[in-house]
C-alpha positions in Angstrom: 98.2 72.4 74.7 99.3 75.9 73.4 95.8 76.4 72.0 94.3 75.3 75.5 96.7 77.6 77.3 95.8 80.7 74.8 91.9 80.0 75.6 92.6 79.7 79.3 94.5 82.9 79.4 91.2 84.8 78.3 89.0 83.2 81.2 88.4 84.4 84.8 91.8 83.0 86.1 93.5 85.2 83.9 91.3 88.2 85.0 92.2 87.2 88.2 95.8 87.5 87.9 95.6 90.8 85.9 93.8 92.2 89.0 96.7 91.2 91.1 98.9 93.0 88.7 96.8 96.0 89.0 96.6 95.7 92.8 100.5 95.4 93.1 100.7 98.3 90.8 98.6 100.4 93.3 100.7 99.6 96.3 104.1 99.6 94.9 104.4 101.4 91.4 105.7 99.9 88.2 109.1 101.3 88.9 109.8 99.2 92.0 109.2 95.9 89.9 112.1 96.8 87.4 115.1 97.4 89.4 116.6 95.4 91.5 120.3 96.0 91.2 122.7 96.2 93.9 120.9 93.7 96.3 121.5 90.4 97.9 119.9 87.3 96.8 117.8 85.6 99.4 117.0 82.8 97.1 118.1 81.4 93.7 115.6 79.5 91.6 117.4 77.4 88.6 120.1 80.1 88.7 117.7 83.1 88.7 118.1 85.4 91.9 115.4 86.6 94.0 116.8 89.6 95.7 116.2 91.0 99.2 114.5 94.1 97.8 112.0 92.0 95.9 111.2 89.9 99.1 110.9 93.3 101.3 108.7 94.7 98.6 106.5 91.8 98.2 106.5 91.9 102.2 105.3 95.3 102.5 102.8 94.9 99.9 101.1 91.7 101.4 101.2 93.3 105.1 99.6 96.5 103.7 96.9 94.5 102.3 96.3 92.7 105.6 96.5 95.8 107.4 94.0 97.7 105.0 91.6 94.4 105.6 91.9 93.8 109.3 93.2 97.1 110.5 95.2 97.8 113.7 94.4 94.3 115.1 96.9 92.9 112.9 99.7 94.9 114.4 99.7 92.3 117.5 100.4 89.6 115.1 103.2 91.3 113.6 104.8 92.1 116.9 105.6 88.2 117.2 109.0 87.3 116.0 107.9 83.8 115.2 105.0 85.1 113.3 107.1 87.7 111.3 109.6 85.0 110.3 106.8 82.7 109.1 105.1 85.4 107.3 108.3 86.5 105.4 108.9 82.7 104.7 105.6 82.3 103.1 105.9 85.5 101.1 109.3 84.1 99.9 107.6 80.9 99.1 105.2 82.8 97.0 107.8 84.4 94.9 109.4 81.2 94.5 106.4 79.7 93.1 105.9 82.7 90.6 109.7 82.4 89.7 109.0 78.8 88.8 105.9 79.2 86.7 107.6 82.0 84.7 110.5 79.9 84.1 108.2 77.0 83.0 106.1 79.4 80.5 109.3 80.7 79.1 110.4 77.0 78.4 107.1 76.1 76.9 107.3 79.2 74.6 104.3 81.1 75.6 104.3 84.7 74.8 101.6 87.7 74.7 100.9 89.7 71.9 101.0 93.4 71.9 97.4 93.6 71.4 96.7 91.5 74.6 99.3 94.0 76.4 97.3 96.8 74.8 93.8 95.6 75.7 95.0 94.9 79.4 96.2 98.5 79.8 92.9 100.0 78.6 91.1 98.1 81.2 93.2 99.0 83.9 91.6 101.1 86.4 94.2 103.2 87.3 94.2 104.5 83.8 90.7 105.4 83.5 88.7 108.6 84.2 84.9 108.3 84.1 85.1 104.8 83.1 87.1 105.4 80.0 90.9 104.8 79.2 92.6 108.3 79.7 95.7 108.5 77.7 96.9 111.8 79.6 96.3 109.9 82.9 98.2 107.0 81.7 101.2 108.9 80.7 101.3 111.0 83.9 101.3 107.8 86.2 104.2 106.3 84.4 106.0 109.7 84.2 105.5 110.0 88.0 107.1 106.3 88.5 110.0 107.4 86.3 109.2 105.0 83.3 108.5 104.9 79.6 105.5 102.9 78.2 108.0 100.4 76.8 109.0 99.6 80.3 105.7 99.3 81.6 104.6 97.1 78.5 107.6 94.9 79.2 106.7 94.4 82.8 103.0 93.6 81.8 104.5 91.0 79.1 106.2 89.0 81.9 103.5 89.0 84.3 100.7 88.0 81.5 103.1 85.4 80.2 103.3 83.7 83.5 99.5 84.1 83.9 98.9 82.2 80.8 100.3 78.9 82.3 98.6 79.6 85.7 95.1 80.2 84.0 95.5 76.9 81.9 96.3 74.8 84.8 93.1 76.3 86.6 90.8 76.0 83.8 92.0 72.3 83.2 90.2 71.2 86.4 86.9 69.6 86.0 84.3 67.9 88.4 82.1 65.0 87.7 78.4 65.4 88.1 78.5 62.9 91.0 80.9 64.9 92.8 78.4 68.0 92.5 75.6 65.8 93.8 77.5 64.5 96.7 78.5 68.1 97.5 75.0 69.3 97.4 74.0 66.6 99.5 76.4 67.7 102.2 76.4 71.2 101.8 72.3 71.7 101.7 71.5 69.0 104.2 69.6 70.5 107.1 69.2 69.0 110.5 66.5 69.3 113.5 67.8 69.5 117.3 67.2 70.3 120.5 69.6 72.1 122.7 70.1 73.7 126.1 72.3 76.8 126.6 73.9 77.6 130.1 76.2 80.6 131.2 79.3 79.7 132.9 78.4 82.7 135.2 75.9 80.3 136.5 78.7 78.6 138.2 81.0 81.2 139.3 79.0 81.6 142.8 80.4 78.2 143.8 84.1 78.9 142.6 86.8 79.7 145.1 90.2 81.0 144.0 92.9 80.1 146.4 96.4 82.1 146.7 98.1 79.0 145.4 95.7 79.3 142.0 96.9 83.0 141.8 100.5 82.3 142.2 100.4 79.2 139.7 98.6 81.4 137.2 101.3 84.3 137.7 104.1 82.0 137.3 102.8 79.7 134.5 102.0 82.8 132.6 104.9 85.4 133.8 105.9 86.5 130.1 102.4 88.0 129.6 102.9 90.3 132.5 106.2 91.8 130.8 105.6 95.5 130.1 107.0 97.1 127.0 109.3 99.8 127.1 107.7 103.1 126.5 108.6 106.7 125.8 106.8 110.1 125.6 108.4 112.7 122.9 108.5 116.2 122.8 108.6 116.9 118.8 108.7 119.7 116.1 107.3 118.4 112.7 108.1 120.3 109.5 105.7 119.3 106.5 105.7 120.5 102.9 102.0 120.5 102.8 101.7 123.1 105.9 104.4 125.3 104.1 102.2 126.0 101.3 100.1 128.4 103.3 103.3 130.5 104.1 104.4 130.9 100.5 102.7 132.6 97.5 103.0 132.6 93.5 102.4 135.6 91.4 100.4 135.4 88.0 103.6 136.1 86.2 105.5 133.4 87.3 102.6 131.0 86.3 102.4 132.4 82.8 106.4 132.3 82.3 106.1 128.5 83.4 103.5 127.8 81.0 105.6 129.3 78.1 108.4 127.4 79.1 107.0 124.2 79.4 104.2 124.4 76.9 105.1 121.1 75.4 104.1 119.3 78.6 100.5 120.4 78.2 99.9 119.0 74.8 97.8 116.0 74.2 99.7 113.3 72.0 98.7 112.4 68.5 96.5 109.1 68.4 96.0 106.8 65.5 93.2 104.4 65.0 94.9 101.4 63.0 94.0 98.0 62.2 96.4 95.3 61.1 96.9 91.9 59.6 99.3 89.6 61.6 100.9 86.3 60.1 102.6 84.5 63.0 106.3 83.5 61.8 105.9 80.1 63.7 108.4 77.6 62.7 108.3 78.2 59.0 109.4 81.9 58.7 109.5 81.6 54.9 106.2 80.4 54.6 104.7 83.0 56.7 106.7 85.8 54.5 105.1 84.3 51.4 101.7 84.5 52.8 101.8 88.1 54.0 103.4 89.0 50.5 100.5 87.5 48.7 98.0 89.5 51.1 99.9 92.6 50.5 99.6 92.0 46.9 95.9 91.6 47.2 95.8 94.8 48.9 97.7 96.7 46.3 95.3 95.4 44.0 92.3 96.9 45.7 91.1 94.0 48.2 89.3 94.9 51.3 91.6 95.2 54.1 88.8 94.3 56.7 87.7 91.2 54.6 91.5 90.0 54.4 92.1 90.8 58.1 89.0 88.9 59.3 90.0 85.9 57.1 93.7 85.7 57.5 95.1 87.6 60.6 96.4 85.3 63.5 95.4 88.1 65.9 92.0 86.4 66.1 90.7 89.2 68.6 91.2 92.0 66.3 90.2 89.8 63.3 86.9 89.8 64.4 86.5 93.5 63.9 88.3 93.4 60.6 91.8 93.9 62.3 90.7 97.0 64.3 93.2 98.0 67.2 91.5 101.2 68.1 93.4 104.3 68.8 97.0 104.0 69.9 99.5 106.4 71.2 103.4 106.5 70.5 105.4 103.7 72.1 102.3 101.8 73.0 103.0 99.0 70.6 106.2 97.0 69.5 108.9 99.8 68.5 108.9 98.4 64.7 105.1 98.3 64.6 104.9 101.8 66.5 107.2 103.3 63.7 105.5 102.1 60.8 101.9 103.0 62.3 103.1 106.6 62.8 104.9 106.9 59.6 101.5 106.6 57.5 100.6 110.0 56.2 96.9 109.8 55.5 93.7 108.0 56.5 93.5 104.9 54.4 97.0 104.4 53.8 98.6 101.0 54.1 102.0 100.0 55.4 104.5 97.9 53.8 105.0 94.5 55.6 106.3 95.1 59.1 108.5 92.3 61.0 108.2 92.2 64.8 108.9 89.2 67.4 105.3 88.1 66.8 105.5 87.7 63.0 104.6 89.8 60.0 102.0 92.9 60.0 100.5 94.8 57.3 99.0 98.0 59.1 96.3 100.4 57.9 95.6 103.9 59.3 91.7 104.4 59.8 91.2 107.4 61.8 93.6 110.3 63.2 93.4 112.6 66.1 95.9 115.3 66.0 97.9 116.6 68.9 96.5 119.3 70.8 97.8 121.9 73.3 95.7 123.0 76.4 95.3 126.8 76.8 96.8 128.9 79.8 93.5 129.1 81.3 92.8 125.3 81.4 96.2 124.5 83.2 96.8 127.7 85.3 95.6 126.3 88.4 97.5 123.1 88.1 100.6 125.3 87.4 99.9 127.4 90.5 99.8 124.3 92.5 103.2 123.2 90.9 104.8 126.4 91.6 103.2 126.5 95.3 104.7 123.1 95.9 108.2 124.1 94.4 108.3 127.3 96.7 107.1 125.2 99.8 109.9 122.7 99.0 112.4 125.4 98.8 111.1 126.8 102.2 111.3 123.2 103.5 114.9 122.7 103.0 115.7 125.9 104.1 113.9 125.3 107.5 115.1 121.9 107.6 118.6 123.1 107.7 117.7 125.8 110.4 116.1 123.0 112.6 119.1 120.7 112.4 121.4 123.3 113.4 119.5 124.8 116.3 118.7 121.3 117.5 122.3 120.3 117.9 123.5 123.7 119.1 120.7 123.6 122.0 120.2 120.0 122.5 118.5 120.3 125.6 115.1 122.0 124.6 113.1 122.0 121.3 111.9 125.4 122.2 114.4 127.3 120.3 114.1 124.8 117.4 110.1 125.8 117.3 110.4 129.4 117.6 113.2 129.5 114.6 110.8 128.0 112.3 107.7 129.4 113.8 106.1 125.9 114.7 104.8 124.5 118.0 106.4 122.0 120.2 103.9 118.9 120.1 103.7 116.1 123.0 103.0 112.4 122.3 101.2 110.2 124.6 103.4 107.5 126.3 103.9 104.7 123.6 105.6 101.4 122.9 107.5 100.4 119.5 104.1 98.6 118.9 101.5 101.4 119.8 103.3 104.5 118.4 101.1 107.3 117.0 100.7 107.5 113.1 103.0 110.6 113.0 106.0 109.0 115.3 105.4 105.4 113.8 108.2 105.4 111.2 110.9 102.7 112.0 113.4 105.8 111.6 111.5 107.5 114.2 111.4 104.5 116.6 114.9 103.8 116.2 115.9 107.4 117.6 113.0 107.6 120.1 114.2 104.3 121.8 118.0 104.9 121.6 120.2 105.5 124.6 121.2 108.9 123.2 117.9 110.3 123.7 116.8 108.4 126.7 119.9 108.3 128.9 121.6 111.5 127.7 118.4 113.4 127.3 119.5 114.9 123.9 117.6 116.1 121.1 117.6 114.1 117.8 118.9 114.9 114.4 116.6 115.5 111.6 114.4 112.3 111.1 113.0 112.0 107.6 109.3 110.8 107.7 109.0 110.6 104.0 110.1 112.8 101.0 107.8 115.7 102.4 108.0 115.5 106.3 110.8 115.7 109.0 110.4 115.8 112.8 113.1 116.6 115.4 112.1 114.7 118.7 113.3 114.5 122.4 112.4 111.9 124.8 110.6 113.7 127.9 109.3 110.6 129.6 110.8 106.9 129.9 109.4 103.8 131.4 111.6 100.9 131.0 110.6 97.3 130.4 109.9 95.3 133.4 107.7 92.5 134.8 104.7 93.5 136.7 104.5 92.4 140.3 102.1 90.1 141.5 100.0 92.6 143.5 99.9 94.8 140.4 98.1 92.2 138.3 96.4 90.3 141.2 92.9 91.6 140.4 93.1 90.6 136.7 94.6 87.1 137.5 91.7 86.4 140.1 89.1 87.3 137.6 90.8 85.0 134.8 91.0 82.0 137.4 87.5 82.1 138.7 86.4 82.4 134.8 88.4 79.5 134.0 87.1 77.3 136.9 83.5 78.5 136.2 84.0 77.2 132.5 85.6 74.0 133.8 82.5 73.4 136.3 80.2 74.2 133.4 81.7 71.8 131.0 81.6 68.9 133.7 77.7 69.8 134.3 77.0 69.6 130.8 78.9 66.1 130.2 77.1 64.8 133.1 73.7 66.1 131.7 74.8 64.6 128.4 75.8 61.3 129.6 72.4 60.9 131.6 70.4 61.9 128.3 72.3 59.2 126.5 71.3 56.8 129.2 67.5 57.8 129.1 67.6 59.4 132.6 65.6 62.3 133.7 67.5 65.6 133.9 64.6 67.9 134.7 65.7 68.4 138.1 69.3 69.5 137.3 67.8 71.5 134.5 65.5 73.5 137.0 68.6 74.0 139.5 70.1 76.2 136.6 67.0 77.7 135.0 67.9 75.8 132.0 65.3 74.6 129.3 65.3 72.7 126.3 65.0 74.7 122.9 64.4 73.3 119.5 65.7 74.3 116.2 64.5 72.8 112.9 66.1 72.8 109.5 69.5 74.0 110.7 71.6 74.6 107.8 75.4 74.4 107.9 75.5 78.2 107.6 74.0 78.4 111.0 71.6 81.3 110.8 70.7 82.1 114.6 72.3 79.4 116.3 75.6 79.8 117.7 78.4 78.7 115.5 79.9 76.0 117.9 76.3 74.5 118.2 76.0 74.3 114.5 79.6 72.8 114.1 78.9 70.2 116.9 75.3 69.5 115.6 76.7 68.3 112.3 79.2 65.9 113.7 76.4 64.0 115.5 74.8 60.8 114.3 71.3 59.4 114.9 72.7 55.8 115.7 73.7 54.9 119.3 75.2 57.2 121.8 76.4 59.7 119.1 73.2 61.7 118.9 74.0 63.8 122.1 77.2 65.9 122.8 78.3 69.1 124.4 79.8 72.4 122.8 81.4 75.4 124.1 80.8 78.6 122.7 83.5 81.5 122.2 82.3 83.4 125.3 82.7 80.0 127.5 79.2 79.3 127.8 78.2 75.6 127.4 75.5 73.9 125.5 74.1 70.3 125.2 73.2 69.3 121.6 70.9 66.5 120.7 70.4 65.7 117.0 66.7 64.9 116.3 66.4 64.3 112.4 68.7 64.7 109.2 66.7 66.4 106.5 68.1 65.6 102.8 69.2 68.2 100.7 66.6 69.4 98.1 66.9 68.4 94.5 69.5 70.4 92.7 68.2 72.9 90.4 70.0 73.2 87.2 71.4 76.7 87.7 72.3 76.1 91.1 73.9 72.7 89.9 76.1 74.9 87.5 76.9 77.6 90.0 78.1 74.7 92.4 80.2 72.9 89.6 82.2 76.2 88.8 83.1 76.8 92.6 84.2 73.3 93.2 86.1 73.5 89.8 87.7 76.5 90.9 88.9 74.8 94.0 90.0 71.8 92.2 91.7 74.1 89.8 93.8 76.1 92.7 94.8 72.6 94.1 95.9 71.6 90.5 97.9 74.8 90.5 99.6 74.3 94.1 100.4 70.8 92.9 101.8 71.7 89.8 104.3 74.3 91.7 105.0 71.7 94.1 106.2 69.3 91.2 108.3 72.1 89.6 109.8 72.8 92.9 110.7 69.1 93.5 112.6 69.0 90.6 114.0 72.5 90.6 117.3 73.8 92.0 116.1 76.2 94.6 118.6 77.6 97.3 117.3 79.9 100.2 119.6 82.0 102.1 120.4 80.7 105.6 120.3 84.4 106.7 116.6 84.7 105.9 
């Protein structure tokens, strides 16, 4: 079982989960995953807590992914309290599932080697430049997030340990040849049909909209005629980025900074090492005896690469004579790291080193000395840093000025703007769900729609948009939420009612045509009346092609026998169609290459189903408590 899991962790499922790790790193940063103190638990899973902070972070990540994929159209969904509640609960269910898998992986004794972690880090695109791993970039990104290499390595270890079990479950799924044949027969089957398509507009001329229809529509949909509360703001925005144009840095300051921080511009020493790993397993003494024997052979002149290839339990590096490529300080387990960087000369071999993974013998095979970048190489970078620092200093100074004047002169922003030499800007009218980008943060919206600004007409306090932008706002126009009168929305209601009645008439007409076709009656006169003609479509695939989706979906529900060969379909724009099945064309013979591809896709679907069922089974046996306040 463990060997199967090890194999599975190298497959496409493992790579997919590593991709998720990278994705979450992009959206949240490694630091956010490693701190959860001081939070309230929203759920406990077998005694382990899931904090409110973890849920909020996962919710924001998932929402950001959806917004990046679907754009502003997703905002309407999130404006629904019910959708928002369901969305957050689904995110929590995913966190619970991940926790259950992680616990199960731990109980099974699954683990990830330092080499696997190292290979993952080397493959992460965030740490690459020009398609190659860039250690300076790696170190810089981790420093920006306030973490050491060891912290990030531990984070990856947890994620990848969990992924071993998930990958093994996915890769355990299989599909029979008969299932592949059946799927091919269904998916690649085509159909011949004839159809007629009529626009619902053809029936609009005979539709009458009575006052009672308008009133009924208004009353039945009264909530949809509620307007949202709206405000129009005047505001003064202070930005660090814009302040960079109002500060300067001289050459002497740049050089002084370089000399005071020269250690920061050095490239760390890199060492290429090979190792032989003997896992401890259940018999530590036997492992120690084996590694001591190998060390004795090395001391006697045996070839390190040959011994590694024949004996090392790290099968990945063993294939290359134990080579681990170049490493930097703190990239590996501390004991391994200390021993590797204690070797003085290329070719030196360490004593036996014990880690949580077993016993190692390490050989230094190459060495890249530490380097220091010249002043010329980094002067532009330093100038940017100093400009930023100067802008930040100015930023805090002006921020205080804005706060004082906004409070002292609360009925206008002109004095605030003049004091900091910035313009007073004005927004359009907006609701909480349609706020401009600059004013869309929750902090601004809470202030903008507060009674203090709306009813008392005061300036706001300083509102922080992020670490480098603040704003002071005041409400210059307010429109309260209200229900629009019938007269205001009458025109739109009449159009909607007329369209609904036209669609109903079109559907009734199409059903009548279908019934007559089933009975073998002549419908030519009815078609001529609507200028409708039969069209033919041959070899229609399930993917559709040129036919409207609704027609294709309906076509593949029909049968050649009896009255089931004719039916009515309605398109997304309200047009109606009568569809008649003429022939069913069998799928072509399944080629070997396509068959293998189809088999893999079906296995992936089955693997996902196995994973979901496994999680359901774990949850059924687990002690899971969800907070009532969620």
